Structure formats: C-alpha cells, structure tokens
C-alpha positions in Angstrom: -5.1 0.6 -14.9 -4.7 3.9 -12.0 -0.7 3.8 -11.5 0.4 5.0 -7.8 -3.3 5.4 -6.4 -2.1 6.2 -3.2 1.2 8.9 -4.2 1.6 10.9 -1.8 -0.8 14.2 -1.9 -3.9 12.2 -3.3 -6.4 10.6 -0.9 -6.2 6.5 -2.2 -9.6 5.6 -0.6 -11.6 8.8 -2.2 -10.3 7.4 -5.7 -11.2 4.2 -4.8 -14.3 4.6 -3.7 -15.3 7.1 -6.4 -14.4 4.5 -9.2 -16.2 1.8 -7.6 -19.2 4.4 -7.4 -19.3 4.5 -11.1 -17.9 1.1 -12.0 -21.1 -0.7 -14.5 -22.2 -3.6 -13.1 -20.0 -6.4 -14.0 -17.2 -3.9 -14.1 -13.4 -3.9 -12.8 -11.1 -2.3 -11.2 -7.4 -2.6 -11.9 -4.8 -0.6 -9.7 -1.0 -0.9 -9.7 1.1 -0.4 -6.9 4.6 0.0 -5.4 6.1 -3.2 -3.3 9.7 -2.5 -3.8 10.8 -5.6 -1.9 10.0 -7.7 -5.1 13.3 -7.1 -6.3 15.6 -9.9 -5.6 19.1 -10.4 -7.2 21.1 -13.5 -7.3 23.7 -13.4 -7.2 23.3 -10.8 -4.7 24.0 -6.8 -5.3 24.3 -4.6 -2.0 25.7 -1.7 -3.3 22.4 -2.1 -5.3 20.6 -3.1 -2.1 21.7 -0.1 -0.7 20.8 2.3 -3.4 16.9 1.1 -3.0 17.3 1.3 1.2 18.2 4.8 0.4 15.1 5.1 -1.9 12.9 3.7 0.6 13.8 6.1 3.3 13.3 9.4 0.5 9.8 7.8 -0.4 8.8 8.2 2.9 10.4 11.7 3.8 8.3 12.4 0.8 5.3 10.8 2.4 5.1 7.7 0.3 5.3 4.4 1.0 7.0 1.9 -1.4 6.1 -0.7 -0.3 2.0 0.1 -0.6 1.5 -2.5 -2.5 1.5 -5.4 -0.3 -1.7 -3.4 1.3 -4.3 -3.1 -1.6 -6.4 -5.4 -0.6 -7.3 -4.4 2.7 -7.3 -0.2 1.2 -9.6 -2.2 -1.6 -11.6 -3.7 1.8 -12.0 -0.1 3.4 -13.7 1.5 0.1 -16.7 -0.9 0.6 -15.0 -3.0 -2.9 -16.2 -7.0 -2.1 -15.4 -8.8 -4.9 -11.2 -8.6 -5.2 -9.3 -11.6 -7.4 
C-alpha cells in the first residue's frame, strides 16, 4: 500500500504510471489517500469541525489537498490504469 501518493512535492501521476508499468500481470495496485469529509460525528462537535476546517486550510496552504481521496478514480484513469475496483 502506498500512502500519500498525491502529497505535495511528489508527481503522483508519474508514480501511478510507474506502478502500472512495473506491475506484474494479475497484480494489484492499492492506494489510500485523504478525504477528511468522511469524518462526521454524531452528535455534532462544532469545536472539532472548526479545527478540521483549519486543517483543510493549512494543508491547502502547504500545497496539499485534504479531499484528494475522492478523485483517485480519475487519477488512476489519467495514469492509464484500466481495471479499477
């Protein structure tokens, strides 16, 4: 598993293309990325929501994307990966 594939300073598309290139027939690529929108609490916790919003802002300022996980499918397609589960 490769974590933080699309982190700032790393060419995630190049990494995906290289992973695809060296993958053995029948092999699998597994990736995990952030999508902090999945952090939902019941009952709601406004203090945590404010901290999480600040985290998203800070990560964006540093060149990151706290919601990048939801775009993994399109990144794999762009890198030429055809079979995606």
